[in-house]
C-alpha positions as CSV (number, residue, x, y, z in Angstrom):
1,M,86.9,-1.0,186.9
2,A,86.9,-1.4,183.2
3,K,85.0,-4.4,181.8
4,T,86.9,-7.1,180.0
5,E,86.1,-8.1,176.4
6,S,84.5,-11.3,177.6
7,E,82.3,-9.4,180.1
8,D,81.2,-7.0,177.3
9,R,80.4,-10.0,175.1
10,L,78.4,-11.7,177.9
11,S,76.5,-8.4,178.6
12,D,75.6,-8.2,174.9
13,L,74.2,-11.7,174.9
14,I,72.1,-11.0,178.0
15,N,70.8,-7.7,176.6
16,V,69.7,-9.5,173.4
17,C,67.9,-12.1,175.5
18,Y,66.0,-9.4,177.4
19,S,65.1,-7.6,174.3
20,H,63.9,-10.7,172.4
21,F,62.2,-12.7,175.1
22,I,61.1,-10.2,177.7
23,Y,60.3,-7.1,175.5
24,E,59.3,-9.2,172.5
25,E,61.4,-7.3,170.0
26,T,62.1,-9.1,166.7
27,Q,65.5,-10.1,165.7
28,S,65.4,-7.4,162.9
29,E,64.5,-4.7,165.4
30,I,67.4,-5.7,167.7
31,A,69.8,-5.9,164.8
32,E,68.9,-2.3,163.7
33,K,69.4,-1.0,167.3
34,M,72.8,-2.7,167.6
35,G,73.9,-1.9,164.1
36,V,74.5,-5.5,163.1
37,S,72.9,-8.0,160.8
38,R,69.8,-10.0,161.7
39,A,72.0,-13.2,161.1
40,K,74.4,-11.9,163.8
41,V,71.5,-11.5,166.3
42,C,70.2,-15.0,165.5
43,K,73.7,-16.4,166.1
44,M,73.9,-14.5,169.4
45,I,70.6,-16.0,170.6
46,A,71.8,-19.5,169.7
47,Q,75.0,-18.9,171.6
48,A,73.1,-17.6,174.6
49,K,71.0,-20.8,174.6
50,A,74.1,-23.0,174.4
51,M,75.5,-21.1,177.4
52,G,72.3,-21.6,179.4
53,L,71.6,-17.9,179.6
54,Y,67.9,-18.5,179.0
55,T,65.4,-21.4,179.2
56,I,61.9,-21.8,177.8
57,T,59.1,-23.3,179.8
58,I,55.7,-24.2,178.2
59,N,52.8,-24.5,180.6
60,D,50.4,-26.9,178.8
61,P,46.9,-26.6,180.5
62,L,45.9,-29.8,178.7
63,Q,48.9,-31.7,180.2
64,R,48.8,-34.0,177.2
65,V,52.3,-35.3,177.5
66,E,52.0,-35.9,181.2
67,A,48.8,-37.8,180.7
68,L,50.3,-39.9,177.9
69,G,53.3,-40.8,180.1
70,R,51.1,-41.9,183.0
71,E,48.9,-44.0,180.7
72,L,51.9,-45.7,179.1
73,K,53.5,-46.3,182.5
74,D,50.3,-47.9,183.8
75,K,49.6,-50.0,180.7
76,Y,53.1,-51.6,180.7
77,D,53.7,-51.5,184.4
78,L,56.9,-49.4,184.0
79,K,58.8,-47.6,186.8
80,G,59.0,-44.5,184.7
81,V,58.4,-42.9,181.3
82,K,60.1,-39.8,179.9
83,L,58.4,-38.3,176.9
84,V,59.6,-35.7,174.4
85,P,56.8,-33.4,173.3
86,I,56.5,-33.4,169.5
87,P,54.2,-31.1,167.6
88,K,51.6,-32.9,165.4
89,F,53.4,-31.5,162.3
90,G,56.7,-33.1,163.5
91,V,60.3,-31.9,164.0
92,N,63.6,-32.6,162.3
93,N,65.7,-33.4,165.3
94,V,63.9,-36.0,167.3
95,L,67.0,-38.0,168.0
96,Q,68.7,-35.0,169.6
97,R,65.7,-34.3,171.7
98,L,65.6,-38.0,172.8
99,G,69.3,-37.8,173.6
100,H,68.8,-34.7,175.8
101,A,65.9,-36.4,177.7
102,T,68.0,-39.5,178.2
103,A,70.9,-37.5,179.5
104,E,68.6,-35.9,182.1
105,L,67.2,-39.2,183.2
106,L,70.6,-40.8,183.5
107,A,71.9,-37.8,185.5
108,S,69.0,-38.2,188.0
109,S,69.4,-42.0,188.2
110,L,73.2,-42.4,188.8
111,K,74.7,-42.6,192.3
112,D,77.9,-43.7,193.9
113,N,78.9,-47.4,193.5
114,D,76.7,-47.9,190.4
115,V,77.7,-50.2,187.6
116,L,76.3,-48.7,184.4
117,G,75.8,-51.0,181.4
118,I,75.8,-49.4,177.9
119,A,74.9,-50.6,174.4
120,G,75.5,-48.3,171.4
121,G,73.1,-46.6,169.0
122,S,72.5,-43.2,167.4
123,T,70.3,-41.9,170.1
124,L,72.8,-42.7,172.8
125,Y,75.5,-41.0,170.8
126,E,73.3,-37.9,170.8
127,M,72.8,-38.3,174.6
128,V,76.5,-38.1,175.3
129,N,76.6,-34.6,173.8
130,F,74.2,-33.5,176.5
131,I,75.7,-35.2,179.6
132,E,77.2,-32.6,182.0
133,P,80.5,-33.5,183.6
134,M,79.8,-35.2,187.0
135,S,81.8,-37.2,189.5
136,F,80.8,-40.3,191.5
137,Q,82.6,-42.6,193.8
138,N,83.3,-46.1,192.4
139,L,81.3,-45.7,189.2
140,Y,82.0,-48.4,186.6
141,I,80.8,-48.6,183.0
142,V,80.6,-51.8,181.1
143,P,79.7,-52.5,177.5
144,L,76.7,-54.9,177.3
145,L,77.8,-56.2,173.9
146,G,81.1,-57.0,172.2
147,G,82.2,-55.0,169.1
148,Y,80.3,-55.5,165.9
149,A,82.1,-53.9,163.0
150,E,85.6,-53.8,161.5
151,T,85.8,-50.1,162.2
152,E,84.0,-48.7,165.2
153,A,81.8,-45.8,164.3
154,A,81.0,-43.0,166.7
155,T,77.5,-44.5,167.4
156,H,78.9,-47.9,168.4
157,G,79.1,-49.0,172.0
158,T,82.8,-48.7,172.6
159,E,83.0,-45.1,171.5
160,I,80.0,-44.2,173.6
161,V,81.4,-46.0,176.7
162,Y,84.6,-44.1,176.5
163,R,83.0,-40.7,176.0
164,I,80.5,-41.3,178.9
165,A,83.3,-42.5,181.2
166,D,85.3,-39.4,180.5
167,K,82.4,-37.1,181.4
168,L,81.5,-39.1,184.5
169,R,85.1,-39.8,185.6
170,A,84.2,-43.5,185.7
171,D,86.3,-46.7,185.3
172,I,85.7,-48.8,182.3
173,V,85.4,-52.6,182.1
174,N,86.7,-53.6,178.6
175,M,85.0,-56.2,176.4
176,P,87.7,-57.3,174.0
177,V,85.5,-59.6,171.9
178,P,83.2,-59.4,168.8
179,G,79.5,-59.1,169.5
180,L,78.4,-61.7,167.0
181,A,80.0,-65.1,166.6
182,Q,79.7,-67.4,163.5
183,N,77.6,-69.9,165.4
184,A,76.5,-70.8,168.9
185,E,79.5,-73.0,169.5
186,E,82.0,-70.2,168.7
187,A,80.1,-67.9,171.0
188,R,80.5,-70.4,173.9
189,L,84.2,-70.8,173.2
190,F,84.7,-67.0,173.3
191,M,82.8,-66.7,176.5
192,S,84.7,-69.6,178.1
193,N,87.9,-67.5,177.8
194,P,88.8,-66.4,181.4
195,I,89.5,-62.8,180.4
196,I,86.2,-62.5,178.6
197,S,84.2,-64.3,181.2
198,R,85.6,-62.0,183.9
199,S,84.5,-59.0,181.8
200,M,81.1,-60.5,181.2
201,A,80.6,-61.2,184.9
202,W,80.4,-57.5,185.4
203,M,77.1,-57.5,183.4
204,S,75.4,-59.3,186.2
205,R,76.5,-56.5,188.6
206,C,74.8,-53.8,186.6
207,S,72.6,-51.6,188.7
208,I,71.6,-49.5,185.6
209,A,71.4,-50.5,181.9
210,L,71.0,-48.0,179.1
211,F,70.4,-49.1,175.5
212,G,68.6,-48.3,172.3
213,I,65.8,-50.4,170.8
214,D,66.5,-51.5,167.2
215,T,64.6,-53.1,164.3
216,P,65.5,-56.1,162.0
217,T,65.2,-53.9,158.9
218,P,67.6,-52.0,156.5
219,S,66.8,-48.8,158.4
220,G,68.1,-50.3,161.7
221,S,71.4,-49.3,163.3
222,F,72.9,-52.9,163.1
223,Y,72.0,-53.1,159.4
224,Q,73.5,-49.7,158.7
225,A,76.7,-50.8,160.6
226,G,77.1,-53.7,158.2
227,V,76.8,-56.5,160.7
228,L,73.2,-57.4,160.0
229,T,73.3,-58.7,156.5
230,D,70.4,-59.4,154.1
231,A,70.8,-63.1,154.9
232,L,70.5,-62.4,158.6
233,V,67.5,-60.2,158.1
234,D,65.9,-63.1,156.2
235,Q,66.7,-65.4,159.1
236,L,65.2,-63.0,161.6
237,K,62.1,-62.8,159.5
238,G,61.8,-66.6,159.8
239,E,62.0,-66.2,163.6
240,N,59.3,-63.4,163.4
241,A,61.7,-60.9,164.9
242,A,60.1,-57.5,165.9
243,G,63.0,-55.8,167.5
244,C,66.1,-56.1,169.6
245,V,67.9,-54.7,172.7
246,C,71.7,-55.2,173.0
247,F,71.4,-57.1,169.7
248,N,69.2,-59.8,171.3
249,F,66.1,-60.1,169.1
250,Y,62.6,-61.0,170.2
251,D,59.2,-61.5,168.5
252,P,56.1,-59.1,168.8
253,K,55.2,-60.8,172.1
254,G,58.7,-60.3,173.5
255,R,59.8,-64.0,173.1
256,P,63.5,-64.4,172.4
257,C,64.7,-65.4,168.9
258,E,66.7,-68.2,170.3
259,S,68.6,-69.3,167.2
260,F,70.0,-65.9,166.4
261,N,70.6,-64.9,170.0
262,S,72.7,-68.0,170.6
263,R,75.4,-66.3,168.6
264,I,75.5,-63.1,170.7
265,I,78.5,-62.4,172.9
266,G,77.1,-60.1,175.5
267,I,74.3,-59.8,177.9
268,T,71.2,-62.0,177.5
269,L,67.6,-61.0,177.5
270,D,67.0,-62.9,180.7
271,D,69.9,-61.1,182.4
272,I,68.5,-57.7,181.3
273,T,65.2,-58.4,183.1
274,K,67.2,-58.8,186.4
275,I,68.8,-55.3,186.2
276,P,67.1,-52.9,188.7
277,I,67.0,-50.0,186.3
278,S,66.8,-50.8,182.6
279,I,66.4,-47.7,180.4
280,G,65.3,-48.3,176.8
281,V,65.5,-45.4,174.4
282,A,63.8,-45.3,171.0
283,G,61.5,-43.2,168.8
284,G,61.3,-40.9,165.9
285,A,60.2,-43.5,163.3
286,P,57.0,-45.5,162.8
287,E,58.9,-48.8,162.4
288,K,60.2,-48.5,166.0
289,V,56.7,-48.9,167.5
290,H,56.4,-52.7,167.3
291,A,60.1,-53.1,168.4
292,I,59.4,-51.0,171.5
293,R,56.2,-52.8,172.2
294,G,57.9,-56.2,172.1
295,A,60.5,-54.9,174.6
296,L,57.8,-53.7,176.9
297,I,55.9,-56.9,176.8
298,G,59.1,-58.9,177.4
299,K,59.9,-56.7,180.4
300,Y,63.3,-55.9,179.0
301,I,62.9,-52.3,180.0
302,N,61.4,-50.6,183.0
303,F,62.1,-47.0,182.1
304,L,61.1,-45.8,178.6
305,V,62.4,-42.7,176.9
306,T,60.5,-41.9,173.7
307,D,58.6,-39.2,171.9
308,Q,55.0,-38.1,172.1
309,I,53.9,-39.5,168.7
310,T,55.5,-42.9,169.3
311,A,53.8,-43.0,172.7
312,E,50.4,-42.3,171.1
313,S,51.1,-45.1,168.6
314,L,52.0,-47.6,171.4
315,L,48.8,-46.8,173.3
316,A,46.7,-47.3,170.1
317,L,47.9,-50.9,169.8
318,E,45.9,-53.6,171.5
């Protein structure tokens, strides 16, 4: 039976993988044999990787990453740690690697009848790209924070919730409310609305929470989104803020920044500590270290996804 065009293409990709990874031929050597350009071979290898035609496993006899994970888990009494190996000279796509690791952890944690709470962020946006389609019985997804910008960017919670729900065939609990009120009284009024209070009641039912860890700085996601202004940054400095989860800020010892947090329309830090699985994801930048440490001390996360360099920095702190 004659091969189809797609079968021929797949055969070429597999043969390139054998030549390059098994027989250790260079891309130039393969290109010469095939009568194509080296760029063409490079593109074929990338396509083969995207299709899952090959995987790469590194057997580290020093087991440095595993040891770091165990040490971090013990130091902060965590249920689990997932570390992304980073060469000492660094890489350019740490967020994508963290997103991939988070997708793997989420896939292994979800089960039927779960309620998954989500807060936005750039790393979680990357994670969605790596989630494989799955199906669960009675899976619900709820935003842990109201909206926080006039125009929802792709990295904001609402967009991420809808994309994850689509891949997991889950039902969505909507949060039709802003994430930051003008003051504490306005926040209470919003949350007293029956529609909003019913949505927020789902937060206490979360069996898994997944969120990023941000900083009260101009490099942070909330500042970049335009909701954390210079005036609010100054206020948070006055409260000695070190970081935040779900837009709830805390100081270096994990103590809540009560004045600012009273304006949040979403899950509270106290409620986060009651969720059985709370996955915090952050890394790739030195300014994240103290924000992560505050979240660890405050017990706002019990599973941490970060990178090797950030883990080393956390362990170096007293």
